Structure formats: C-alpha cells, structure tokens
SEFI-552953 format. One record per residue (C-alpha): x, z, y; residue in one letter. Coordinates in steps of 0.02 Angstrom, whole numbers. Layout:
residues N
@u X&w Z&v Y&res a
...
end
This chain:
residues 160
@u -1421&w -1704&v 1518&res m
@u -1266&w -1813&v 1506&res t
@u -1171&w -1843&v 1345&res n
@u -1006&w -1853&v 1440&res r
@u -889&w -1707&v 1407&res l
@u -833&w -1624&v 1568&res s
@u -659&w -1587&v 1498&res h
@u -620&w -1772&v 1471&res i
@u -568&w -1891&v 1611&res d
@u -610&w -2076&v 1624&res e
@u -457&w -2119&v 1517&res r
@u -507&w -1999&v 1378&res g
@u -374&w -1870&v 1424&res q
@u -410&w -1684&v 1421&res a
@u -423&w -1604&v 1593&res k
@u -473&w -1440&v 1671&res m
@u -643&w -1451&v 1754&res v
@u -642&w -1431&v 1944&res d
@u -764&w -1290&v 1983&res v
@u -709&w -1269&v 2164&res g
@u -872&w -1334&v 2239&res n
@u -987&w -1237&v 2123&res k
@u -1073&w -1082&v 2193&res p
@u -1040&w -912&v 2116&res d
@u -1182&w -848&v 2010&res s
@u -1215&w -704&v 1891&res a
@u -1172&w -758&v 1715&res r
@u -1178&w -670&v 1548&res q
@u -1141&w -717&v 1368&res a
@u -1166&w -629&v 1203&res v
@u -1075&w -677&v 1043&res a
@u -1082&w -606&v 867&res r
@u -986&w -615&v 705&res g
@u -952&w -514&v 548&res s
@u -811&w -459&v 435&res v
@u -864&w -457&v 253&res l
@u -769&w -342&v 135&res m
@u -774&w -243&v -26&res r
@u -884&w -86&v -19&res p
@u -731&w 24&v -49&res e
@u -644&w -51&v 102&res t
@u -794&w -22&v 213&res l
@u -805&w 158&v 153&res a
@u -622&w 187&v 198&res l
@u -653&w 117&v 372&res i
@u -811&w 220&v 400&res i
@u -726&w 379&v 339&res e
@u -574&w 348&v 450&res g
@u -455&w 343&v 302&res n
@u -363&w 180&v 340&res v
@u -177&w 218&v 360&res k
@u -160&w 117&v 521&res k
@u -290&w 225&v 611&res g
@u -465&w 210&v 682&res d
@u -505&w 30&v 638&res v
@u -667&w 17&v 737&res l
@u -595&w 92&v 897&res a
@u -442&w -19&v 892&res v
@u -549&w -174&v 855&res a
@u -662&w -136&v 1005&res r
@u -510&w -120&v 1120&res l
@u -432&w -278&v 1050&res a
@u -594&w -372&v 1085&res g
@u -597&w -311&v 1265&res v
@u -415&w -359&v 1290&res m
@u -444&w -530&v 1213&res a
@u -592&w -568&v 1327&res a
@u -482&w -531&v 1478&res k
@u -346&w -650&v 1416&res r
@u -453&w -794&v 1356&res t
@u -383&w -917&v 1483&res s
@u -209&w -884&v 1413&res e
@u -267&w -930&v 1237&res l
@u -388&w -1074&v 1266&res i
@u -297&w -1209&v 1365&res p
@u -439&w -1273&v 1476&res l
@u -526&w -1107&v 1513&res c
@u -523&w -1043&v 1691&res h
@u -454&w -868&v 1724&res p
@u -600&w -756&v 1772&res l
@u -619&w -587&v 1854&res l
@u -739&w -511&v 1728&res l
@u -864&w -382&v 1787&res n
@u -903&w -307&v 1617&res h
@u -853&w -321&v 1435&res i
@u -936&w -226&v 1294&res n
@u -882&w -244&v 1113&res v
@u -969&w -154&v 971&res t
@u -916&w -146&v 788&res c
@u -1057&w -82&v 680&res t
@u -1036&w -46&v 494&res p
@u -1173&w -122&v 387&res n
@u -1151&w -44&v 213&res p
@u -1303&w -134&v 138&res d
@u -1223&w -303&v 176&res e
@u -1043&w -245&v 146&res k
@u -985&w -296&v 319&res r
@u -946&w -244&v 495&res i
@u -1052&w -331&v 626&res d
@u -965&w -368&v 791&res i
@u -1051&w -404&v 956&res e
@u -972&w -442&v 1125&res a
@u -1064&w -452&v 1290&res s
@u -970&w -516&v 1442&res v
@u -1028&w -530&v 1625&res r
@u -954&w -612&v 1779&res v
@u -1006&w -667&v 1952&res d
@u -917&w -833&v 1959&res g
@u -913&w -1022&v 1955&res k
@u -903&w -1042&v 1766&res t
@u -977&w -958&v 1614&res g
@u -909&w -825&v 1498&res v
@u -957&w -896&v 1328&res e
@u -776&w -920&v 1276&res m
@u -732&w -743&v 1329&res e
@u -872&w -671&v 1222&res a
@u -824&w -780&v 1072&res l
@u -640&w -737&v 1091&res t
@u -681&w -551&v 1097&res a
@u -777&w -563&v 933&res v
@u -642&w -667&v 848&res a
@u -500&w -550&v 897&res v
@u -599&w -394&v 852&res a
@u -628&w -471&v 680&res g
@u -444&w -516&v 662&res l
@u -398&w -338&v 709&res t
@u -512&w -266&v 576&res i
@u -432&w -383&v 450&res y
@u -256&w -336&v 506&res d
@u -288&w -150&v 497&res m
@u -369&w -154&v 325&res a
@u -278&w -298&v 240&res k
@u -167&w -179&v 142&res a
@u -319&w -125&v 41&res v
@u -423&w -286&v 43&res d
@u -352&w -460&v 69&res r
@u -519&w -537&v 17&res t
@u -604&w -494&v 183&res m
@u -689&w -639&v 271&res q
@u -717&w -659&v 458&res i
@u -883&w -748&v 466&res s
@u -1022&w -821&v 573&res h
@u -939&w -810&v 744&res i
@u -1066&w -887&v 861&res r
@u -1141&w -883&v 1035&res l
@u -1312&w -799&v 1027&res v
@u -1360&w -800&v 1211&res a
@u -1301&w -849&v 1384&res k
@u -1377&w -842&v 1556&res s
@u -1336&w -909&v 1727&res g
@u -1253&w -1065&v 1790&res g
@u -1313&w -1244&v 1811&res q
@u -1351&w -1270&v 1627&res s
@u -1472&w -1123&v 1627&res g
@u -1509&w -998&v 1491&res d
@u -1480&w -1016&v 1305&res f
@u -1538&w -910&v 1160&res s
@u -1496&w -949&v 979&res a
@u -1666&w -877&v 931&res e
@u -1756&w -1014&v 1032&res d
end
C-alpha cells in the first residue's frame, strides 16, 4: 500500500482522481452515527409531537437526498449513479439518542463511502434542525464508516 494520497498531484495540489480506466464493480458502504439528546426530546420525537412534523421520516429522506448529492458538497467526489440508498433512524431510549445508519450501493468505478457518511451527517443535522426549538444541547456524534466492500482496496470492516 502506498502512502501517497490519490487526490494530490506531484506539486501538492488537490486534484480529482481519474477513474476512467478502472473497471466497474459492485461497491457498498455502511456508515453510522448518533444524535444524543435529553430524554424529554427523544420522547417528543418518538411520540410524533415535534411541531415541525415527523422527525424520523424527514431525517431518513434528507439522508437519501444527501447521498445523491454528495458530489455537489464534497469537491473531489465523483458524481455516481447510485443503485440503492437505505437510511434508518432508530430511537435508543436507554442511551438517550437516535442511531442513524446509511447503506449505499453502486456498480461503478469508485466507492460510496462518502455518500454513506454524508447521508448519516445530513440525517443527523435534520434531526437537530427539527428538534432544536426544544433542545439546543443535542450532539451529533460518532459519524464513521463501519464497512465497505468492492473496489481495488478490498473490503473493510470497523469490527476487524
């Protein structure tokens, strides 16, 4: 494995990686994160009593939309025709948080890690936005890649 970053040219300037000669392959990535909050805030969200509407449904949709637009947000990401995006937002009352998971798949020349991470981040930001009127102490936390498969670099699992 090389220590050279593929997004940096010989002069140290940022560049978009040329993936034109790479073969298409099935690729998948899974990312997770959480939004920590007061128990009362979580109860309002679970009961559907937040004034802005169904927080979990809107957050899931925002995550899907964000994954599709990742290349517009992250300057050196390639635009991808995604095959599948799944975003879940699961209340965890014991830990006073909502756990977010995004799974993204593509048949393409480059991976979908950034799309999965972006989906989680934007879903978390949406939860914060919708509930901030009742709890400005919420924290979006632990956004991370937990697994990826496909491509030249092979598989990765955070549990390994």
